[in-house]
C-alpha positions in Angstrom: 148.5 -30.2 -77.0 146.5 -27.1 -76.0 147.2 -23.5 -76.7 146.6 -20.6 -74.3 143.1 -20.3 -75.7 142.4 -23.8 -74.5 141.9 -25.1 -78.0 143.1 -28.7 -78.3 145.0 -29.5 -81.5 145.1 -33.1 -82.6 148.5 -34.6 -82.2 148.6 -35.3 -86.0 148.9 -31.6 -86.6 152.0 -31.2 -84.4 153.6 -34.0 -86.3 153.4 -32.2 -89.7 156.8 -31.2 -91.0 157.8 -27.8 -89.7 154.3 -27.5 -88.1 152.9 -26.5 -91.6 149.5 -27.7 -92.7 147.2 -27.5 -95.7 143.4 -28.0 -95.4 143.6 -30.9 -97.9 146.0 -32.7 -95.7 143.5 -32.7 -92.8 140.7 -34.6 -94.4 141.5 -37.7 -92.3 141.3 -35.6 -89.1 138.4 -33.2 -89.7 135.2 -34.0 -91.6 135.2 -30.4 -92.9 138.8 -29.3 -92.9 138.4 -25.7 -94.4 135.8 -24.4 -91.9 137.9 -26.0 -89.1 141.1 -24.4 -90.3 139.3 -21.0 -90.5 138.0 -21.5 -86.9 141.6 -22.3 -85.7 142.9 -19.2 -87.5 140.2 -17.1 -85.8 141.2 -18.5 -82.4 144.9 -17.6 -83.1 146.0 -21.3 -83.0 146.9 -21.4 -86.7 148.7 -18.6 -88.6 148.2 -18.2 -92.4 151.5 -17.6 -94.2 150.1 -18.0 -97.7 146.8 -18.9 -99.4 146.2 -22.6 -98.4 149.2 -22.8 -96.0 149.1 -22.5 -92.3 151.6 -22.8 -89.4 150.8 -23.8 -85.9 151.3 -20.9 -83.5 153.6 -21.7 -80.6 151.4 -22.0 -77.5 153.2 -19.1 -75.7 152.2 -16.8 -78.6 148.6 -17.7 -79.0 146.7 -14.5 -78.8 149.9 -12.4 -79.3 151.6 -11.1 -82.4 153.8 -13.8 -84.0 155.5 -14.2 -87.4 157.5 -17.3 -88.4 160.9 -16.7 -89.9 160.7 -16.5 -93.7 163.2 -19.4 -94.4 161.5 -21.8 -91.9 158.0 -20.9 -93.3 159.2 -21.4 -96.8 160.7 -24.8 -95.9 157.4 -25.7 -94.3 155.4 -24.8 -97.4 157.8 -26.7 -99.7 157.8 -29.7 -97.3 154.0 -29.8 -97.3 154.1 -30.0 -101.1 157.0 -32.3 -101.8 157.7 -34.0 -98.4 160.4 -33.1 -95.9 163.1 -35.1 -97.7 162.6 -33.4 -101.1 162.6 -29.8 -100.0 166.0 -28.2 -99.4 166.7 -24.7 -98.3 169.4 -23.4 -100.7 171.3 -20.3 -101.9 170.8 -17.0 -100.0 168.2 -18.7 -97.8 170.7 -21.4 -96.7 173.3 -18.7 -96.2 170.8 -16.9 -93.9 170.0 -20.0 -91.9 173.8 -20.8 -91.6 174.4 -17.3 -90.2 176.2 -15.9 -93.2 173.6 -13.2 -94.1 172.4 -11.2 -91.1 169.6 -9.1 -92.5 166.1 -10.4 -93.2 165.4 -11.1 -96.9 162.2 -10.9 -98.9 162.8 -14.0 -101.1 163.2 -17.5 -99.9 164.8 -20.0 -102.2 164.0 -23.7 -101.9 165.4 -26.6 -104.1 162.6 -29.1 -105.1 162.5 -32.0 -107.5 159.9 -30.5 -110.0 158.9 -27.1 -111.1 156.5 -25.0 -109.1 155.3 -21.5 -109.4 156.4 -19.0 -106.8 154.2 -18.6 -103.8 153.6 -15.1 -102.4 153.2 -14.9 -98.7 150.1 -13.2 -97.2 151.5 -12.2 -93.8 154.4 -10.1 -95.2 155.8 -8.7 -98.4 157.8 -11.8 -99.4 157.9 -14.7 -101.8 159.0 -18.3 -101.9 160.8 -19.2 -105.0 161.2 -22.9 -106.0 164.3 -24.1 -108.0 164.1 -27.4 -109.8 167.2 -29.4 -108.7 168.2 -33.1 -108.3 167.6 -32.9 -104.6 169.1 -36.3 -104.0 172.4 -35.1 -105.4 172.6 -31.9 -103.3 174.9 -31.9 -100.2 172.5 -31.1 -97.4 172.0 -31.6 -93.7 169.2 -31.2 -91.2 169.3 -27.9 -89.4 167.1 -26.9 -86.5 164.8 -24.0 -87.2 162.1 -22.3 -85.0 159.5 -24.5 -86.7 161.6 -27.8 -86.5 164.3 -29.5 -88.5 164.7 -28.6 -92.2 167.1 -29.8 -94.9 169.6 -27.0 -95.7 172.5 -27.1 -98.1 175.9 -27.5 -96.4 178.3 -24.6 -96.4 180.2 -26.2 -99.3 177.1 -26.7 -101.4 175.9 -23.2 -100.5 179.2 -21.6 -101.6 178.9 -23.3 -105.0 175.2 -22.4 -105.5 175.8 -18.8 -104.6 178.7 -18.5 -107.0 176.8 -20.2 -109.8 173.7 -18.0 -109.5 174.5 -14.9 -107.4 171.3 -13.1 -108.5 169.0 -15.8 -107.3 167.0 -14.5 -104.4 167.5 -10.8 -105.0 170.3 -10.4 -102.5 173.3 -9.9 -104.7 174.9 -7.3 -102.4 175.0 -9.9 -99.7 176.4 -12.8 -101.8 180.2 -12.1 -101.8 180.2 -11.6 -98.0 178.2 -14.8 -97.5 180.5 -16.8 -99.8 183.6 -15.5 -97.9 182.1 -16.5 -94.6 181.0 -19.9 -95.7 184.2 -20.6 -97.6 186.2 -20.2 -94.4 183.9 -22.8 -92.8 184.1 -25.2 -95.7 186.3 -28.3 -96.1 188.5 -27.7 -99.1 188.5 -31.4 -100.3 184.7 -31.7 -99.9 184.3 -28.4 -101.8 186.5 -29.6 -104.6 184.7 -33.0 -104.8 181.3 -31.4 -105.0 182.4 -29.0 -107.7 183.7 -31.9 -109.7 180.7 -34.1 -109.2 178.2 -31.3 -110.0 180.2 -29.7 -112.9 180.7 -26.5 -110.9 184.4 -26.2 -111.2 184.0 -22.8 -112.9 181.9 -21.6 -109.9 184.6 -22.8 -107.5 187.3 -21.0 -109.5 185.2 -17.9 -109.3 184.9 -18.3 -105.5 188.6 -18.8 -105.1 189.3 -15.7 -107.2 186.9 -13.6 -105.0 188.2 -14.9 -101.7 191.9 -14.9 -102.4 191.8 -11.7 -104.6 
């Protein structure tokens, strides 16, 4: 598929989860991945979101200003590290993708199976924060983002996660409103079952106190 510049990108790049690539992942495509990636960035075909992480620019935006959404970019970074099935957008970032937090945030929160240091983005003042979780146990669903489908915690899981750690993601002023919005969209029986299975009954009681109080 070619961008406006006429540069042809190998189809393998377009198949990368959330169109996010790392030079080390391209060794089977290019003999010298790093110089090739630098060339593609110079041509406006790739956009660097963080050191070592690049996103394919939509063809209509090649040569124009473009910035991927923080949550989608964070999901792409995490997916390139852990794989698309082990990187789950959670907490305030899930609330934002689910439409419960309208304003843009400066921290993205991603659940992953093992610890990883935070990654600071280079295209804006923002950070990706990784939280070690049992990703197989989280209630998540694939949600379409501007970069492709990403795993995102369900409204029920997000409600419990926000109540458990409201400070995570540096958006505490938004949390109660997000919880109220997502609680109204949640299935009560599913919420109760998740709370029981994940030992988050105290978090659920806190939620019910906030919403009903």
